[in-house]
C-alpha positions in Angstrom: 0.1 0.0 -0.2 0.9 3.8 -0.6 2.0 5.7 2.5 -0.6 8.1 3.6 1.1 11.7 2.8 1.0 14.4 5.1 -2.4 17.3 4.4 0.4 19.9 4.0 -1.3 22.8 1.4 1.7 24.6 0.1 1.0 28.9 -0.8 2.4 28.9 -4.1 0.2 30.1 -7.0 -0.9 27.5 -9.0 0.2 28.0 -12.6 -1.9 25.5 -14.6 -2.4 25.4 -18.4 -5.1 23.6 -19.8 -5.2 22.6 -23.6 -8.6 20.8 -24.4 -12.1 21.1 -25.8 -14.4 23.8 -25.7 -18.1 23.0 -26.6 -21.9 24.5 -25.6 -24.1 21.9 -23.8 -27.8 21.5 -24.5 -28.9 19.6 -21.6 -32.5 17.7 -21.2 -34.0 15.9 -18.4 -36.3 13.3 -19.0 -37.6 10.6 -16.4 -35.7 7.9 -18.3 -34.1 7.6 -22.0 -35.9 6.9 -24.8 -35.4 3.5 -26.8 -35.5 3.2 -29.9 -37.6 5.0 -32.7 -39.1 6.8 -29.4 -40.0 10.4 -28.8 -40.0 11.3 -24.9 -41.3 14.8 -23.1 -38.6 16.1 -21.2 -38.0 19.3 -19.3 -35.4 21.6 -17.5 -34.0 22.9 -20.8 -30.1 24.4 -20.4 -28.1 25.7 -22.4 -24.5 26.7 -21.4 -20.6 26.7 -22.1 -19.0 23.0 -21.8 -16.2 21.0 -23.0 -13.9 19.5 -20.7 -11.2 21.5 -21.6 -12.9 24.3 -20.7 -14.6 23.4 -17.9 -11.3 22.1 -16.0 -9.9 25.3 -16.9 -12.9 27.0 -15.1 -12.4 24.6 -12.0 -9.0 25.5 -11.3 -10.0 29.3 -12.0 -12.5 29.1 -9.5 -9.8 27.1 -6.8 -7.4 30.3 -7.2 -5.3 29.2 -10.2 -3.9 31.0 -12.7 -4.9 29.5 -15.6 -4.4 29.6 -19.3 -6.7 27.8 -21.9 -5.3 26.6 -25.2 -8.2 25.8 -27.4 -9.9 26.4 -30.6 -13.7 27.5 -30.9 -16.0 28.6 -34.1 -15.9 32.2 -35.2 -19.7 32.3 -34.1 -22.3 33.0 -31.1 -21.7 29.7 -29.1 -17.6 31.1 -29.4 -18.5 34.2 -28.3 -20.2 32.1 -25.2 -16.7 30.6 -24.1 -15.1 33.8 -24.4 -17.5 35.7 -22.0 -17.0 32.9 -19.8 -13.5 33.0 -19.3 -13.8 36.9 -18.9 -16.1 36.2 -16.1 -14.5 33.4 -14.3 -10.4 34.9 -14.8 -9.5 32.2 -17.5 -6.7 33.0 -19.5 -7.6 33.2 -23.1 -4.3 34.8 -24.8 -3.9 31.4 -26.5 -7.5 30.7 -28.1 -7.8 30.3 -32.2 -11.2 31.1 -34.1 -12.0 29.0 -36.6 -13.9 30.0 -40.0 -14.5 26.9 -41.2 -16.0 24.7 -38.3 -18.7 25.3 -36.0 -17.3 25.6 -32.0 -18.3 22.6 -30.8 -21.9 21.2 -29.6 -22.8 18.5 -27.3 -26.3 17.1 -26.4 -27.2 16.0 -23.0 -30.0 14.1 -21.7 -30.1 13.1 -17.7 -32.4 10.3 -16.7 -34.6 10.5 -12.7 -31.2 9.4 -11.4 -29.0 11.9 -13.0 -27.2 9.6 -15.1 -26.4 11.1 -18.5 -25.8 10.2 -22.1 -23.7 13.3 -24.6 -23.7 13.2 -27.9 -20.8 15.4 -28.7 -19.9 17.5 -32.5 -16.7 18.1 -31.9 -16.8 21.1 -34.4 -13.7 23.3 -34.1 -12.2 21.1 -31.4 -11.5 18.7 -34.8 -8.9 21.2 -36.5 -7.0 21.9 -32.9 -4.0 21.5 -34.2 -0.4 20.3 -32.8 0.7 23.9 -33.7 -1.6 26.0 -31.6 -0.1 24.0 -28.7 3.1 25.4 -30.0 2.5 29.1 -29.8 1.7 28.3 -26.1 5.5 26.4 -25.6 6.7 28.7 -23.0 3.8 28.6 -20.9 3.9 25.4 -20.9 7.5 25.3 -20.0 6.1 27.8 -17.2 3.6 26.1 -15.9 3.4 23.6 -12.8 0.9 21.4 -14.1 -0.4 20.3 -17.6 -3.7 19.5 -18.1 -5.5 18.0 -21.5 -8.0 15.1 -22.7 -9.3 13.1 -25.4 -12.4 15.4 -27.0 -9.8 17.1 -29.1 -7.2 15.5 -31.7 -4.9 12.5 -29.6 -1.8 13.7 -31.7 -2.5 17.1 -30.4 -2.8 15.9 -26.6 0.1 14.0 -27.0 2.2 17.4 -28.4 1.2 18.9 -25.2 2.7 16.4 -23.0 6.0 16.2 -24.7 5.8 19.7 -24.3 5.9 19.5 -20.6 7.8 16.5 -20.2 10.4 18.2 -21.9 10.0 21.3 -19.5 9.8 18.6 -16.1 6.3 20.3 -15.7 3.7 17.6 -14.4 1.6 16.2 -17.0 -2.4 15.0 -16.5 -4.2 12.9 -19.5 -7.9 12.7 -18.7 -8.2 9.9 -21.4 -12.0 11.0 -21.9 -14.2 10.5 -23.8 -12.6 6.8 -24.0 -10.4 6.3 -27.0 -7.1 4.3 -27.5 -3.9 5.9 -27.2 -0.6 4.8 -28.7 2.3 3.7 -25.7 4.3 6.7 -27.3 1.9 9.1 -26.2 0.8 7.5 -23.2 4.7 7.6 -22.0 5.4 11.0 -21.6 1.8 11.1 -19.2 2.7 11.9 -15.7 -0.5 11.2 -14.4 -4.2 9.4 -16.0 -6.7 10.0 -14.5 -9.4 7.2 -16.2 -12.7 5.6 -14.9 -12.8 2.2 -15.0 -14.1 1.9 -18.9 -11.8 4.7 -19.8 -9.1 2.9 -18.3 -10.5 -0.5 -20.5 -10.4 1.3 -23.9 -7.2 3.5 -23.3 -5.6 0.0 -23.5 -7.5 -1.6 -26.5 -9.9 -4.0 -24.5 -13.8 -4.1 -24.9 -15.2 -1.4 -22.9 -17.0 -4.5 -20.8 -13.9 -6.8 -20.7 -13.4 -8.9 -17.9 -10.1 -8.0 -16.7 -8.5 -6.6 -13.7 -7.7 -3.3 -13.4 -5.1 -2.9 -11.5 -3.4 -5.4 -14.4 -3.9 -2.3 -16.2 -3.0 0.0 -14.2 0.4 -1.8 -14.2 0.4 -2.1 -18.4 0.2 2.0 -18.5 2.9 1.9 -15.7 5.1 -0.1 -17.4 4.4 2.5 -20.6 6.3 4.9 -18.5 2.9 6.8 -16.7 4.3 7.3 -13.4 0.5 7.7 -11.7 -2.6 6.1 -12.3 -6.1 8.1 -10.5 -8.8 5.3 -11.4 -12.1 7.5 -10.4 -14.8 4.9 -9.2 -17.9 7.4 -9.3 -19.7 6.2 -5.9 -16.5 4.0 -5.0 -14.3 6.7 -4.7 -10.9 7.1 -6.7 -7.3 4.5 -6.5 -4.1 6.2 -6.6 -2.1 3.6 -8.3 1.9 3.7 -8.6 4.6 1.2 -8.9 4.8 0.9 -5.1 1.2 -0.1 -4.7 -2.3 1.6 -4.9 -4.6 3.1 -1.8 -8.2 4.3 -2.5 -9.4 7.3 -1.3 -13.7 7.5 -0.2 -16.1 8.9 -2.3 -18.3 11.6 -0.4 -21.6 10.8 -0.4 -24.4 13.2 -1.2 -27.5 13.8 -3.2 -26.8 13.5 -6.6 -28.4 15.6 -9.5 -26.6 15.5 -11.8 -23.2 13.8 -12.6 -22.1 15.9 -15.8 -19.7 17.8 -14.7 -18.1 15.6 -11.9 -15.0 14.5 -13.8 -14.0 17.7 -15.1 -14.5 19.1 -11.4 -12.2 16.8 -10.2 -9.0 16.9 -12.8 -9.3 20.4 -12.7 -9.0 20.1 -9.1 -6.3 17.6 -8.8 -4.5 19.8 -11.2 -4.4 22.8 -9.2 -3.8 21.4 -6.2 -1.0 19.3 -7.4 0.5 22.5 -8.6 0.0 24.3 -5.6 2.5 21.7 -4.1 0.4 19.7 -2.3 0.9 16.0 -1.9 -0.7 13.3 -4.3 -3.2 11.7 -2.0 -4.9 14.9 -0.1 -4.8 16.4 -4.2 -6.8 13.7 -4.9 -9.3 13.9 -1.5 -9.7 17.4 -2.3 -10.7 16.3 -6.4 -12.8 13.6 -4.9 -14.7 16.1 -2.7 -14.9 18.8 -5.9 -16.6 16.0 -8.1 -18.7 14.9 -5.3 -20.2 18.7 -5.3 -20.4 19.0 -9.2 -23.3 16.2 -8.6 -25.5 18.2 -6.6 -26.4 21.1 -8.4 -28.2 20.8 -12.6 -25.8 22.0 -15.0 -21.8 21.3 -15.1 -20.6 25.2 -14.5 -23.0 26.1 -12.0 -21.8 23.1 -10.4 -18.1 23.5 -10.2 -17.4 24.1 -6.6 -15.3 27.1 -5.0 -12.2 26.5 -2.4 -14.2 27.4 0.5 -16.9 24.5 -0.7 -14.3 22.1 -0.8 -13.0 22.8 2.2 -16.4 22.5 4.1 -16.9 19.2 2.7 -13.4 17.8 4.0 -13.8 19.5 7.3 -17.5 17.3 7.2 -19.3 21.0 7.8 
């Protein structure tokens, strides 16, 4: 087992660069998911900014980090929603690129009565996001404490961001969502990978429902050069896996309203507290608390917690 780390919070300013996606989410709630050919009446329509990279950048900013978001948006009304958000949330937008040839990414989200969701995403301008776009942010990445990226952008673009971070000895986090297979030569540059159990299987070329031990799959990632895996397990919490062993981090029980942004809250919080100098175990506990809080409100951006909210849950208030 991994030995417990001290819950020490360092006071250095967290400098985080997020390389990722922006999309506008259109959300509906229904009592259940429709079956093929069925039309259901829904309610609680909401339209707001989303995309894993964007959500994680906002989460980091709400926790007080110095954040720059590197991304592509469409030159349209949906892209304007993103730029307005970053101005309001104090997210740096120096390296945003606008594309005339593709729409801003759009996601369609349906929630059922339990708060579970399914999502269909048109990546739009995110599909044009290239390593050259990341190269323009090289100096910013090199001056960061943590770089985080995801897979709603082309894999080679996420991989290039990881490579730049590795060359500069910057902690890099790969949140492998949405799930897809990633080549070992990209994975080897990720210091930390944060899959859920389905994403872990797909990441390594297994079927989504394959009957395989998660620890064995984590060992494969470690052998590729990944330093640490944070396996997220929903209501069962998270597991830290390293070459020295593993440690379970319990979940925080909350009344679940909407699980849509929980993973982004978790990853944005993890990046922020690691960037502050906090050791891994307490950083993951803070991330688990943020992920739980993100489930308690409808919509992603309204649910992303602030530092005082996370601290309150950790204290048990």
